[in-house]
PDB file with one MODEL, atoms N, CA, C and O in Angstrom:
MODEL        1
ATOM      1  N   MET A   1      36.887  28.391 -78.058  1.00  0.00           N
ATOM      2  CA  MET A   1      37.969  27.692 -77.457  1.00  0.00           C
ATOM      3  C   MET A   1      37.526  26.026 -76.943  1.00  0.00           C
ATOM      4  O   MET A   1      36.590  26.162 -76.155  1.00  0.00           O
ATOM      5  N   GLY A   2      37.761  24.986 -77.058  1.00  0.00           N
ATOM      6  CA  GLY A   2      37.628  24.298 -76.759  1.00  0.00           C
ATOM      7  C   GLY A   2      37.055  23.961 -75.599  1.00  0.00           C
ATOM      8  O   GLY A   2      37.523  24.501 -74.597  1.00  0.00           O
ATOM      9  N   VAL A   3      35.715  22.830 -75.397  1.00  0.00           N
ATOM     10  CA  VAL A   3      35.605  22.444 -73.620  1.00  0.00           C
ATOM     11  C   VAL A   3      36.450  21.171 -73.228  1.00  0.00           C
ATOM     12  O   VAL A   3      36.607  20.170 -73.927  1.00  0.00           O
ATOM     13  N   LYS A   4      37.036  21.443 -71.790  1.00  0.00           N
ATOM     14  CA  LYS A   4      37.587  20.335 -71.329  1.00  0.00           C
ATOM     15  C   LYS A   4      36.521  19.038 -71.209  1.00  0.00           C
ATOM     16  O   LYS A   4      35.395  19.255 -70.762  1.00  0.00           O
ATOM     17  N   LYS A   5      36.939  17.583 -71.654  1.00  0.00           N
ATOM     18  CA  LYS A   5      36.003  17.026 -71.446  1.00  0.00           C
ATOM     19  C   LYS A   5      36.722  15.925 -70.109  1.00  0.00           C
ATOM     20  O   LYS A   5      37.928  15.800 -69.892  1.00  0.00           O
ATOM     21  N   LYS A   6      35.764  15.331 -69.468  1.00  0.00           N
ATOM     22  CA  LYS A   6      36.228  14.573 -68.023  1.00  0.00           C
ATOM     23  C   LYS A   6      36.489  13.109 -68.213  1.00  0.00           C
ATOM     24  O   LYS A   6      35.572  12.506 -68.771  1.00  0.00           O
ATOM     25  N   LYS A   7      37.950  12.138 -67.738  1.00  0.00           N
ATOM     26  CA  LYS A   7      39.034  11.561 -68.441  1.00  0.00           C
ATOM     27  C   LYS A   7      37.912  10.367 -68.024  1.00  0.00           C
ATOM     28  O   LYS A   7      37.373  10.341 -66.917  1.00  0.00           O
ATOM     29  N   ILE A   8      37.637   9.330 -69.152  1.00  0.00           N
ATOM     30  CA  ILE A   8      36.838   8.344 -69.060  1.00  0.00           C
ATOM     31  C   ILE A   8      37.388   7.171 -68.775  1.00  0.00           C
ATOM     32  O   ILE A   8      36.660   6.392 -68.159  1.00  0.00           O
ATOM     33  N   GLY A   9      38.839   6.691 -69.136  1.00  0.00           N
ATOM     34  CA  GLY A   9      39.300   5.410 -68.673  1.00  0.00           C
ATOM     35  C   GLY A   9      39.421   5.109 -70.031  1.00  0.00           C
ATOM     36  O   GLY A   9      39.666   5.902 -70.940  1.00  0.00           O
ATOM     37  N   ALA A  10      39.161   3.468 -70.128  1.00  0.00           N
ATOM     38  CA  ALA A  10      39.380   2.757 -71.279  1.00  0.00           C
ATOM     39  C   ALA A  10      37.519   2.334 -71.812  1.00  0.00           C
ATOM     40  O   ALA A  10      37.057   1.410 -72.481  1.00  0.00           O
ATOM     41  N   ALA A  11      36.916   3.462 -71.157  1.00  0.00           N
ATOM     42  CA  ALA A  11      35.245   3.129 -71.405  1.00  0.00           C
ATOM     43  C   ALA A  11      35.122   3.900 -72.366  1.00  0.00           C
ATOM     44  O   ALA A  11      34.098   3.577 -72.969  1.00  0.00           O
ATOM     45  N   GLY A  12      35.669   4.847 -72.892  1.00  0.00           N
ATOM     46  CA  GLY A  12      35.936   6.135 -73.671  1.00  0.00           C
ATOM     47  C   GLY A  12      35.618   5.867 -75.239  1.00  0.00           C
ATOM     48  O   GLY A  12      35.196   6.668 -76.073  1.00  0.00           O
ATOM     49  N   ARG A  13      35.953   4.481 -75.388  1.00  0.00           N
ATOM     50  CA  ARG A  13      35.603   3.718 -76.869  1.00  0.00           C
ATOM     51  C   ARG A  13      33.824   3.818 -76.747  1.00  0.00           C
ATOM     52  O   ARG A  13      33.239   3.747 -77.828  1.00  0.00           O
ATOM     53  N   PHE A  14      32.905   3.989 -75.413  1.00  0.00           N
ATOM     54  CA  PHE A  14      31.379   4.125 -75.610  1.00  0.00           C
ATOM     55  C   PHE A  14      31.077   5.715 -75.936  1.00  0.00           C
ATOM     56  O   PHE A  14      31.936   6.597 -75.921  1.00  0.00           O
ATOM     57  N   GLY A  15      29.986   5.857 -76.168  1.00  0.00           N
ATOM     58  CA  GLY A  15      29.662   6.981 -76.759  1.00  0.00           C
ATOM     59  C   GLY A  15      28.976   7.327 -75.246  1.00  0.00           C
ATOM     60  O   GLY A  15      29.280   6.819 -74.167  1.00  0.00           O
ATOM     61  N   ALA A  16      27.788   8.520 -75.568  1.00  0.00           N
ATOM     62  CA  ALA A  16      27.027   9.078 -74.277  1.00  0.00           C
ATOM     63  C   ALA A  16      25.620   7.869 -74.345  1.00  0.00           C
ATOM     64  O   ALA A  16      25.201   7.018 -75.130  1.00  0.00           O
ATOM     65  N   GLY A  17      25.219   8.490 -72.857  1.00  0.00           N
ATOM     66  CA  GLY A  17      24.159   7.186 -73.226  1.00  0.00           C
ATOM     67  C   GLY A  17      24.494   5.532 -72.246  1.00  0.00           C
ATOM     68  O   GLY A  17      23.773   4.607 -71.871  1.00  0.00           O
ATOM     69  N   TYR A  18      25.951   5.845 -72.142  1.00  0.00           N
ATOM     70  CA  TYR A  18      26.006   4.262 -71.782  1.00  0.00           C
ATOM     71  C   TYR A  18      26.788   4.334 -69.801  1.00  0.00           C
ATOM     72  O   TYR A  18      27.432   3.582 -69.071  1.00  0.00           O
ATOM     73  N   GLY A  19      26.353   5.332 -69.749  1.00  0.00           N
ATOM     74  CA  GLY A  19      26.756   5.681 -68.217  1.00  0.00           C
ATOM     75  C   GLY A  19      27.088   4.636 -67.392  1.00  0.00           C
ATOM     76  O   GLY A  19      28.205   4.449 -66.909  1.00  0.00           O
ATOM     77  N   LYS A  20      25.835   3.763 -67.189  1.00  0.00           N
ATOM     78  CA  LYS A  20      26.135   2.364 -66.210  1.00  0.00           C
ATOM     79  C   LYS A  20      27.031   1.414 -66.583  1.00  0.00           C
ATOM     80  O   LYS A  20      27.710   0.615 -65.939  1.00  0.00           O
ATOM     81  N   VAL A  21      26.896   1.671 -67.867  1.00  0.00           N
ATOM     82  CA  VAL A  21      27.783   0.415 -68.901  1.00  0.00           C
ATOM     83  C   VAL A  21      29.497   0.713 -68.763  1.00  0.00           C
ATOM     84  O   VAL A  21      30.419   0.068 -69.261  1.00  0.00           O
ATOM     85  N   LYS A  22      29.527   1.541 -68.178  1.00  0.00           N
ATOM     86  CA  LYS A  22      30.842   2.289 -68.572  1.00  0.00           C
ATOM     87  C   LYS A  22      31.341   2.765 -67.306  1.00  0.00           C
ATOM     88  O   LYS A  22      32.300   3.522 -67.151  1.00  0.00           O
ATOM     89  N   ASN A  23      30.629   2.270 -66.436  1.00  0.00           N
ATOM     90  CA  ASN A  23      31.065   2.525 -65.220  1.00  0.00           C
ATOM     91  C   ASN A  23      31.851   1.116 -64.564  1.00  0.00           C
ATOM     92  O   ASN A  23      32.842   0.932 -63.858  1.00  0.00           O
ATOM     93  N   LYS A  24      30.545   0.016 -65.390  1.00  0.00           N
ATOM     94  CA  LYS A  24      30.699  -1.449 -64.566  1.00  0.00           C
ATOM     95  C   LYS A  24      32.014  -1.482 -65.475  1.00  0.00           C
ATOM     96  O   LYS A  24      32.862  -1.375 -64.590  1.00  0.00           O
ATOM     97  N   LEU A  25      32.593  -1.546 -66.448  1.00  0.00           N
ATOM     98  CA  LEU A  25      33.310  -1.939 -67.651  1.00  0.00           C
ATOM     99  C   LEU A  25      34.812  -1.410 -66.699  1.00  0.00           C
ATOM    100  O   LEU A  25      35.809  -2.055 -66.375  1.00  0.00           O
ATOM    101  N   ILE A  26      34.416   0.077 -66.449  1.00  0.00           N
ATOM    102  CA  ILE A  26      35.788   0.689 -65.978  1.00  0.00           C
ATOM    103  C   ILE A  26      36.341  -0.509 -64.418  1.00  0.00           C
ATOM    104  O   ILE A  26      37.357  -1.180 -64.235  1.00  0.00           O
ATOM    105  N   ALA A  27      35.117  -0.292 -63.603  1.00  0.00           N
ATOM    106  CA  ALA A  27      35.455  -1.199 -62.715  1.00  0.00           C
ATOM    107  C   ALA A  27      36.588  -2.461 -63.030  1.00  0.00           C
ATOM    108  O   ALA A  27      37.765  -2.538 -62.678  1.00  0.00           O
ATOM    109  N   VAL A  28      35.592  -3.598 -63.988  1.00  0.00           N
ATOM    110  CA  VAL A  28      36.218  -4.608 -64.186  1.00  0.00           C
ATOM    111  C   VAL A  28      37.511  -4.746 -64.545  1.00  0.00           C
ATOM    112  O   VAL A  28      38.270  -5.536 -63.984  1.00  0.00           O
ATOM    113  N   GLU A  29      37.878  -3.909 -65.601  1.00  0.00           N
ATOM    114  CA  GLU A  29      39.007  -3.376 -66.566  1.00  0.00           C
ATOM    115  C   GLU A  29      40.072  -3.318 -65.454  1.00  0.00           C
ATOM    116  O   GLU A  29      41.124  -3.953 -65.526  1.00  0.00           O
ATOM    117  N   LYS A  30      39.683  -2.385 -64.247  1.00  0.00           N
ATOM    118  CA  LYS A  30      40.525  -1.718 -63.552  1.00  0.00           C
ATOM    119  C   LYS A  30      41.140  -3.194 -62.668  1.00  0.00           C
ATOM    120  O   LYS A  30      42.337  -3.184 -62.381  1.00  0.00           O
ATOM    121  N   LYS A  31      40.315  -4.396 -62.273  1.00  0.00           N
ATOM    122  CA  LYS A  31      40.077  -5.001 -61.477  1.00  0.00           C
ATOM    123  C   LYS A  31      41.031  -6.387 -62.244  1.00  0.00           C
ATOM    124  O   LYS A  31      41.629  -7.222 -61.565  1.00  0.00           O
ATOM    125  N   GLN A  32      41.003  -6.386 -63.612  1.00  0.00           N
ATOM    126  CA  GLN A  32      41.705  -7.184 -64.422  1.00  0.00           C
ATOM    127  C   GLN A  32      43.244  -6.862 -64.387  1.00  0.00           C
ATOM    128  O   GLN A  32      43.939  -7.821 -64.049  1.00  0.00           O
ATOM    129  N   ARG A  33      43.938  -5.638 -64.685  1.00  0.00           N
ATOM    130  CA  ARG A  33      44.692  -4.716 -65.281  1.00  0.00           C
ATOM    131  C   ARG A  33      45.730  -5.067 -63.785  1.00  0.00           C
ATOM    132  O   ARG A  33      46.892  -5.283 -64.128  1.00  0.00           O
ATOM    133  N   ILE A  34      45.553  -5.141 -62.522  1.00  0.00           N
ATOM    134  CA  ILE A  34      46.491  -5.097 -61.626  1.00  0.00           C
ATOM    135  C   ILE A  34      47.072  -6.245 -61.234  1.00  0.00           C
ATOM    136  O   ILE A  34      46.387  -7.252 -61.415  1.00  0.00           O
ATOM    137  N   ARG A  35      48.405  -6.429 -60.626  1.00  0.00           N
ATOM    138  CA  ARG A  35      49.214  -7.365 -60.611  1.00  0.00           C
ATOM    139  C   ARG A  35      48.861  -8.383 -59.414  1.00  0.00           C
ATOM    140  O   ARG A  35      48.467  -8.148 -58.271  1.00  0.00           O
ATOM    141  N   GLN A  36      49.148  -9.627 -60.089  1.00  0.00           N
ATOM    142  CA  GLN A  36      48.433 -11.115 -59.427  1.00  0.00           C
ATOM    143  C   GLN A  36      49.594 -11.874 -58.764  1.00  0.00           C
ATOM    144  O   GLN A  36      50.490 -12.515 -59.314  1.00  0.00           O
ATOM    145  N   ASP A  37      49.389 -11.671 -57.551  1.00  0.00           N
ATOM    146  CA  ASP A  37      50.439 -12.512 -56.590  1.00  0.00           C
ATOM    147  C   ASP A  37      49.971 -13.904 -56.398  1.00  0.00           C
ATOM    148  O   ASP A  37      48.854 -14.228 -55.994  1.00  0.00           O
ATOM    149  N   CYS A  38      51.183 -14.886 -56.812  1.00  0.00           N
ATOM    150  CA  CYS A  38      50.686 -16.232 -56.458  1.00  0.00           C
ATOM    151  C   CYS A  38      50.050 -16.756 -54.601  1.00  0.00           C
ATOM    152  O   CYS A  38      50.619 -16.103 -53.727  1.00  0.00           O
ATOM    153  N   PRO A  39      49.546 -17.260 -54.345  1.00  0.00           N
ATOM    154  CA  PRO A  39      48.809 -17.692 -53.275  1.00  0.00           C
ATOM    155  C   PRO A  39      49.880 -18.481 -52.146  1.00  0.00           C
ATOM    156  O   PRO A  39      49.934 -18.530 -50.917  1.00  0.00           O
ATOM    157  N   PHE A  40      50.723 -19.084 -53.319  1.00  0.00           N
ATOM    158  CA  PHE A  40      51.434 -19.960 -52.562  1.00  0.00           C
ATOM    159  C   PHE A  40      52.886 -18.914 -51.647  1.00  0.00           C
ATOM    160  O   PHE A  40      53.023 -18.617 -50.460  1.00  0.00           O
ATOM    161  N   CYS A  41      53.738 -18.619 -52.869  1.00  0.00           N
ATOM    162  CA  CYS A  41      55.022 -17.975 -52.601  1.00  0.00           C
ATOM    163  C   CYS A  41      54.975 -16.207 -52.628  1.00  0.00           C
ATOM    164  O   CYS A  41      55.890 -15.386 -52.562  1.00  0.00           O
ATOM    165  N   LYS A  42      53.545 -16.048 -52.751  1.00  0.00           N
ATOM    166  CA  LYS A  42      53.278 -14.148 -53.046  1.00  0.00           C
ATOM    167  C   LYS A  42      54.301 -13.792 -54.030  1.00  0.00           C
ATOM    168  O   LYS A  42      54.621 -12.616 -53.854  1.00  0.00           O
ATOM    169  N   GLY A  43      54.998 -14.380 -55.077  1.00  0.00           N
ATOM    170  CA  GLY A  43      55.455 -14.301 -56.810  1.00  0.00           C
ATOM    171  C   GLY A  43      54.984 -14.115 -57.354  1.00  0.00           C
ATOM    172  O   GLY A  43      53.800 -14.009 -57.036  1.00  0.00           O
ATOM    173  N   ARG A  44      55.421 -13.838 -58.941  1.00  0.00           N
ATOM    174  CA  ARG A  44      54.337 -13.089 -59.879  1.00  0.00           C
ATOM    175  C   ARG A  44      53.682 -14.484 -59.920  1.00  0.00           C
ATOM    176  O   ARG A  44      53.886 -15.572 -59.381  1.00  0.00           O
ATOM    177  N   ALA A  45      52.651 -13.876 -60.957  1.00  0.00           N
ATOM    178  CA  ALA A  45      51.959 -15.009 -61.270  1.00  0.00           C
ATOM    179  C   ALA A  45      51.338 -14.457 -62.660  1.00  0.00           C
ATOM    180  O   ALA A  45      51.049 -13.280 -62.878  1.00  0.00           O
ATOM    181  N   VAL A  46      51.151 -15.832 -63.793  1.00  0.00           N
ATOM    182  CA  VAL A  46      50.796 -15.039 -64.883  1.00  0.00           C
ATOM    183  C   VAL A  46      49.801 -16.349 -65.408  1.00  0.00           C
ATOM    184  O   VAL A  46      49.788 -17.568 -65.236  1.00  0.00           O
ATOM    185  N   ARG A  47      48.924 -15.267 -66.205  1.00  0.00           N
ATOM    186  CA  ARG A  47      48.195 -15.867 -66.522  1.00  0.00           C
ATOM    187  C   ARG A  47      48.193 -16.944 -67.736  1.00  0.00           C
ATOM    188  O   ARG A  47      48.617 -16.355 -68.731  1.00  0.00           O
ATOM    189  N   VAL A  48      47.913 -18.155 -68.010  1.00  0.00           N
ATOM    190  CA  VAL A  48      48.463 -19.433 -68.903  1.00  0.00           C
ATOM    191  C   VAL A  48      46.803 -19.157 -69.768  1.00  0.00           C
ATOM    192  O   VAL A  48      46.733 -18.336 -70.683  1.00  0.00           O
ATOM    193  N   SER A  49      46.101 -19.616 -69.506  1.00  0.00           N
ATOM    194  CA  SER A  49      44.283 -19.358 -70.144  1.00  0.00           C
ATOM    195  C   SER A  49      43.549 -19.014 -69.172  1.00  0.00           C
ATOM    196  O   SER A  49      44.036 -18.755 -68.072  1.00  0.00           O
ATOM    197  N   LYS A  50      42.483 -18.967 -69.379  1.00  0.00           N
ATOM    198  CA  LYS A  50      41.510 -18.425 -68.586  1.00  0.00           C
ATOM    199  C   LYS A  50      40.845 -19.765 -67.194  1.00  0.00           C
ATOM    200  O   LYS A  50      40.092 -20.737 -67.124  1.00  0.00           O
ATOM    201  N   GLY A  51      41.525 -19.147 -66.543  1.00  0.00           N
ATOM    202  CA  GLY A  51      41.225 -19.408 -64.916  1.00  0.00           C
ATOM    203  C   GLY A  51      42.471 -20.524 -64.212  1.00  0.00           C
ATOM    204  O   GLY A  51      42.491 -20.970 -63.065  1.00  0.00           O
ATOM    205  N   ILE A  52      43.475 -20.777 -65.356  1.00  0.00           N
ATOM    206  CA  ILE A  52      44.446 -21.154 -65.225  1.00  0.00           C
ATOM    207  C   ILE A  52      45.413 -20.442 -65.262  1.00  0.00           C
ATOM    208  O   ILE A  52      45.528 -19.852 -66.336  1.00  0.00           O
ATOM    209  N   TRP A  53      46.540 -20.143 -64.181  1.00  0.00           N
ATOM    210  CA  TRP A  53      47.242 -19.454 -63.238  1.00  0.00           C
ATOM    211  C   TRP A  53      48.621 -20.239 -63.857  1.00  0.00           C
ATOM    212  O   TRP A  53      48.616 -21.234 -64.582  1.00  0.00           O
ATOM    213  N   ASN A  54      50.071 -19.323 -63.236  1.00  0.00           N
ATOM    214  CA  ASN A  54      50.922 -20.196 -63.135  1.00  0.00           C
ATOM    215  C   ASN A  54      52.080 -19.218 -62.381  1.00  0.00           C
ATOM    216  O   ASN A  54      52.059 -18.034 -62.721  1.00  0.00           O
ATOM    217  N   CYS A  55      53.007 -19.599 -61.461  1.00  0.00           N
ATOM    218  CA  CYS A  55      53.935 -18.391 -61.275  1.00  0.00           C
ATOM    219  C   CYS A  55      55.369 -18.714 -61.561  1.00  0.00           C
ATOM    220  O   CYS A  55      55.930 -19.804 -61.446  1.00  0.00           O
ATOM    221  N   LYS A  56      55.874 -17.528 -61.968  1.00  0.00           N
ATOM    222  CA  LYS A  56      56.793 -17.322 -62.174  1.00  0.00           C
ATOM    223  C   LYS A  56      58.483 -18.193 -61.423  1.00  0.00           C
ATOM    224  O   LYS A  56      59.489 -18.809 -61.772  1.00  0.00           O
ATOM    225  N   LYS A  57      57.741 -17.615 -60.159  1.00  0.00           N
ATOM    226  CA  LYS A  57      59.187 -17.933 -58.822  1.00  0.00           C
ATOM    227  C   LYS A  57      58.801 -19.166 -58.634  1.00  0.00           C
ATOM    228  O   LYS A  57      59.653 -19.973 -59.007  1.00  0.00           O
ATOM    229  N   CYS A  58      57.119 -19.984 -57.869  1.00  0.00           N
ATOM    230  CA  CYS A  58      58.194 -21.437 -57.701  1.00  0.00           C
ATOM    231  C   CYS A  58      57.368 -22.409 -58.519  1.00  0.00           C
ATOM    232  O   CYS A  58      56.936 -23.474 -58.078  1.00  0.00           O
ATOM    233  N   ASN A  59      57.104 -21.742 -60.315  1.00  0.00           N
ATOM    234  CA  ASN A  59      56.295 -22.721 -60.920  1.00  0.00           C
ATOM    235  C   ASN A  59      55.406 -23.490 -60.971  1.00  0.00           C
ATOM    236  O   ASN A  59      55.199 -24.318 -61.857  1.00  0.00           O
ATOM    237  N   LYS A  60      54.602 -23.227 -59.729  1.00  0.00           N
ATOM    238  CA  LYS A  60      53.378 -23.991 -59.768  1.00  0.00           C
ATOM    239  C   LYS A  60      52.224 -23.585 -60.542  1.00  0.00           C
ATOM    240  O   LYS A  60      52.415 -22.510 -61.112  1.00  0.00           O
ATOM    241  N   THR A  61      51.179 -24.061 -60.728  1.00  0.00           N
ATOM    242  CA  THR A  61      50.198 -23.840 -61.300  1.00  0.00           C
ATOM    243  C   THR A  61      48.831 -24.056 -60.752  1.00  0.00           C
ATOM    244  O   THR A  61      48.484 -25.133 -60.266  1.00  0.00           O
ATOM    245  N   PHE A  62      48.196 -23.189 -60.826  1.00  0.00           N
ATOM    246  CA  PHE A  62      46.741 -23.215 -59.780  1.00  0.00           C
ATOM    247  C   PHE A  62      45.682 -22.626 -60.622  1.00  0.00           C
ATOM    248  O   PHE A  62      45.945 -21.889 -61.573  1.00  0.00           O
ATOM    249  N   ALA A  63      44.281 -23.008 -60.212  1.00  0.00           N
ATOM    250  CA  ALA A  63      42.989 -22.665 -61.081  1.00  0.00           C
ATOM    251  C   ALA A  63      42.761 -21.074 -60.189  1.00  0.00           C
ATOM    252  O   ALA A  63      43.368 -21.041 -59.118  1.00  0.00           O
ATOM    253  N   GLY A  64      42.032 -19.921 -60.514  1.00  0.00           N
ATOM    254  CA  GLY A  64      41.547 -19.098 -60.031  1.00  0.00           C
ATOM    255  C   GLY A  64      40.585 -18.785 -60.739  1.00  0.00           C
ATOM    256  O   GLY A  64      40.100 -19.627 -61.495  1.00  0.00           O
ATOM    257  N   GLY A  65      40.049 -17.435 -60.662  1.00  0.00           N
ATOM    258  CA  GLY A  65      38.836 -16.304 -61.118  1.00  0.00           C
ATOM    259  C   GLY A  65      39.510 -16.896 -62.745  1.00  0.00           C
ATOM    260  O   GLY A  65      40.544 -17.399 -63.186  1.00  0.00           O
ATOM    261  N   ILE A  66      37.902 -16.360 -63.315  1.00  0.00           N
ATOM    262  CA  ILE A  66      38.791 -16.015 -65.303  1.00  0.00           C
ATOM    263  C   ILE A  66      39.575 -15.459 -65.463  1.00  0.00           C
ATOM    264  O   ILE A  66      40.589 -15.883 -66.017  1.00  0.00           O
ATOM    265  N   PHE A  67      39.326 -13.538 -64.775  1.00  0.00           N
ATOM    266  CA  PHE A  67      40.276 -12.926 -65.336  1.00  0.00           C
ATOM    267  C   PHE A  67      41.239 -12.054 -64.140  1.00  0.00           C
ATOM    268  O   PHE A  67      42.016 -11.113 -64.301  1.00  0.00           O
ATOM    269  N   HIS A  68      40.734 -12.965 -62.606  1.00  0.00           N
ATOM    270  CA  HIS A  68      42.174 -12.105 -61.825  1.00  0.00           C
ATOM    271  C   HIS A  68      41.997 -13.194 -61.347  1.00  0.00           C
ATOM    272  O   HIS A  68      41.508 -14.142 -61.962  1.00  0.00           O
ATOM    273  N   LEU A  69      42.557 -13.218 -59.598  1.00  0.00           N
ATOM    274  CA  LEU A  69      42.014 -14.084 -58.424  1.00  0.00           C
ATOM    275  C   LEU A  69      41.664 -13.465 -57.031  1.00  0.00           C
ATOM    276  O   LEU A  69      41.346 -14.180 -56.080  1.00  0.00           O
ATOM    277  N   LYS A  70      41.751 -11.842 -56.941  1.00  0.00           N
ATOM    278  CA  LYS A  70      41.538 -11.369 -55.857  1.00  0.00           C
ATOM    279  C   LYS A  70      40.400 -10.730 -55.884  1.00  0.00           C
ATOM    280  O   LYS A  70      40.161  -9.862 -56.724  1.00  0.00           O
ATOM    281  N   ASP A  71      39.674 -11.050 -55.075  1.00  0.00           N
ATOM    282  CA  ASP A  71      38.027 -10.370 -55.206  1.00  0.00           C
ATOM    283  C   ASP A  71      37.912  -8.966 -54.925  1.00  0.00           C
ATOM    284  O   ASP A  71      36.815  -8.411 -54.991  1.00  0.00           O
TER     285      ASP A  71
ENDMDL
END
């Protein structure tokens, strides 16, 4: 019978011996994939390029963090 492995998430592509790296990567990618809100109207923000965001609702363009707006 096979052994049930612990779910690692997106960092499962790394093998054994990368424990700290996996945990850091999981935290960054989880933060990166959350829904981003516009700071002006709280509408949906879409990333245009690195650090440039555009709101679908109010059509404002603004700068933020490279991959995410919230810290």
